[in-house]
N, C-alpha and C positions, 0 to 999 in steps of 0.2 A: 486341476487347480487344488492346491493344498492351502487350507485356511485354518487358523487357530480356533479353538473353542471360544465361546463368548467369555467364559471365566478367565481364560488366558489372555484374551485381547483386553479385557477390562483391567486386569492386573498389570498389564504393560503400560498403561497410561498413568500419568500423574494426576493428582487432584487438580481440578480446574475450578477456580473461584471466579464468578462473574459479579463485578461491581456495577449495579444498575444505578445510573446517574440521572434518571429521568426526573426525579423530584428535586434535583439541585438546580439552582439558578445559574444558567450559563454565564451571566455577566459577573457573578461573584465567585463562583466555585473555582474557576481557573482549570488548568489541565491536571494539576496534582491534587487529588482529593485527600482528605484527612485519613481515610481508611487505608491509604498506602503506607502510612508512617510505621506500623509494626513490621511490615516487610522490609522497608528501607533501612530500619535501624536494627533489624534482626541479623541472624547469621548469614553470611554471604557464601559465594558470590551472588549478587542480585543483578539481574540484567533488565534494563528498561528499553523498550523498543518504540521508536517513533519514526515513521518514514517521511520525515521532513527535515532537510538539512538547513544549515544557516541559523540565523537568530529569529527572524520574523518573516512570515509569509503573508500576513495580512495585518495592516495597521489602521488605526483610526485616531483622529485627533482627540486628545483629552479635553480640549477647550470647546470646539464647535461640533465634534462628533463626525465630521466628514471622513470618509475613507481616504487613505493615502493612495492616490492614483497618478499614473504617468501623465505629464503635461503634453506629451506628444501623441500618444495613442490611447490614452484613457484606461489602460490596463492597471490592475492592482500591482503596486510596487512591493518589493521585498527588501529586507535588510539582512545582509550577509554578515560575515565576520567583522567587516568594517562599519563605520558609522554612516556611510552613504546609503541612500535608497537606490535600488536598481530595478529597472523594468525587465521582467523575464521575456517580454515579447519583442521589444525593439532595442534592448540593452542600454537605454538612456539612463543616466545617473543624475542625482541631485542630492543636496544636503538633507538631513533628516528634519525637515521643516514642513509644516502644514501649508499647502499651496493655497488654501482658502483664507486662513486668518493669520498665518505666519507664526503660529505657536510651535514651540519645540517639544511640547509634551505630547508624545504619541503613545497610544495604548495598544498593547500587543493582543490581537484577537486570535492569531494562529501561530503559536511559537514553533520555532525550529529546534533541532537538537542542541545547538550551541547555547541558546537561551535557556532551554530546559535543564541543561547540565548545571547552570548556575543556581537555578531554583531547587534542583535536587540536592545539591550540596548543602543548601540552607536547611532543607527538610530532613535529610539523612544525618546531618551533623558529622559528615566525614567526606573525604575527597571522592569525586566521581570522575571516571575516565570516559572520554568521548570516543566512540568508534563508528566511523562511517567509511564510505569508499575513499574519501579524501583524507581521513584520519585513521589509518590502520593501527591495530593494537600494538604490534611489535613486542617489545619487552616490558611494556607498561602493565602493571598489575594493581588491582584495587579490590575493595569489597563491593563496590557499586559501579556498574557500567551503564552508559546510555548511548544509543546509536540507532541507525537505520537497521533494516533487517540484516545488513552485513555483519552485525555483531553476533548474530546467531550462527554464523559460519566461521568466525574468527576465534570464538571461544570453544573449548572442548567440554566444559561442564559448568553447571550453575546450580544453585539451590532453588532460586525463584526466578521466573521470567515474568515481567509485567508489560503488558501491551497498554500504553498510555492512551492511545486513541484508536481503538480497533474499528470504530465506525468508518474511519478513513479507508480501511481495507474492505469492509463489507459494502460500502456505498461507492466504491471506485467506479468510474465510467468505463468499465471493461466488461465484456461478455462473460469472462471467466473469473470475475472478481471473487465470488463466493468460494470457488474451488481454490484459488490462490490464497484466500484467507485461511482455509482449512490446512493448506500446506504449511503456512506459517505456524499454526498451532501444533501441527505434527512435528515440525522442526524444533519448536520450543520444548515439546514433550520429550524428544530424544535428548535434548541438552540437560534437562533436569532429572531425567530418569523416572522410574516407575513410582507408584504411590507407596510401595513398601519401603523405599529408600528415602521417603520424605519429599519427593519432587513436587513442585507446585507451579502452576501457571495461573496468573492473575490477569483478568481482562476487564478494562474499563469500557463501558458502552452505554448507549441510550437505546439499544435495540436488543434487550436482554433475551427476548424470545426468538431470536433469529435461529434458523435451522442449523447453521454452522455451530453456534454456541451450544445449542441443545445436544448436538451429536458429540461435541467435545466433552461436555459435562457428563454425559452418559457413557463416555469412552466407547462410542459406537459410530464410527465414521460412515458405516453402511447406511444409517438412517438418513444422513445428508445426501449420499450418493443417489438414493432412490428418488428423493425429492428433486434433486438437480437434474437427473436424467429426464424426468417427466417435463420439467420446465424447458429443457433444451429441445425436447420433441415438439412441444407446442410452438417454440420460436424458430424451429428448423435450423438449429445450431449443431455443430459437431458434438458428439459422434453420430448424431442422427443424419447429418449431411456431411459433405466434403467442402472445405473452404480454402480459398487461396487469397492472399493479400498482395496486390500489385502496387509498386511504388517506384519512384525514381524519375529522372528527367524524361525517359522514354515511355513512362507508364501510360500517358494519355494516347500516344500513337499505338501502343500495344492493344489497349482496350478498343480503339476504333477498328483495328484490324480483326480483333476477336469477334466483334459484332454481338449478335444475340442468338447463338446456336440453340437448337431444341434441347430443353432440359437444363439450360444454364441461366442463372440470374446474375446480373451485374449491379452492384450497389455502390453508390458514391457519385462523384468523388467527395472525400472529406480529408482536408489537410494534404491534398495531393496523393491520396491513396484510394484504391478501389478494392472492393471485395467481390470475388467471383465464387458463386455457390453452385453446387451440383448435387444430385441425389447420392452419388457415390464417387469414390476416388478414381475409378477407371474412366468414368464420363468426364470428370474434371481434368484429369491429366491428358486425356486424348484431345480435349478442346484446347488446352494450353499449348500442347505440342504442335498442333496444326497451324498455329499463328506464326507467320514469318517475323522474325525478330527485328525490330527497328533499331537503328543506330542510337547510341547513347546509353547512359546508365539505366539499368533495369533490375529490379529486385522482385522476385516472386517467392513468397513464403506459403508453402502448403501446410495446412493445419497450424496457423500462427499461434504462438503462445499468448500474445496480447493483441487484442483488437477491439 
């Protein structure tokens, strides 16, 4: 194993600025803090990352304060590029009107990329290009970009990368959320270049002491890896164990035929998916291979990236 020296590793990372928003009032501060202004109006390209598409993912009535929810299934409704409200659970749509009091004044509690682009243009005083999976970059060029993490793969270089809501990544309901958050920071670091060239990554957060951010600020991802490995050992998660996720129409029949072999744990179901855990990959794969495959669609992911 060939590893760089600590001095070389540190020099290869950009400067990482952490904007701690814990003292700011969430109801008044909004998503774009005033400390972003120097970056947004400075030399570009400036890339802003927010992993929420559309205009609004959570709305509340400005008159009565009620959350905007689906009248059929009670889930929180979202506002896409159009003016209609859409339920992400049952796909029901309705006009942007409060179901409780009839007010058309809806307050945005969780803005998506499309809405943030409009606010960024007002703050940056220049055009902002939106880049997501649905809005690819193509030939469009600007000094400021905003998009989901797809923007980090569609651009080849930037001067500054700003994560507008990094807590969404750190607190994601996934076992590998922290690891994937570190991957995003590393990808941003590659985009802006090392600290000698002036590269800068800016992170807005209310968890300023998180181990992922501590490792990035110190340009030492190994610090995070040691903490994360110990956490996974305590929770019996990969790489300390072997894991497979089973889903599809035939998943339930497959799990019934699998049973509970010695050394195998079966967790679930959750949203039609089961997790099969074993102490090592040989035990896991032998147990899966011994099951007679039922008819119907079946998907088995060994070492799933997201679970």
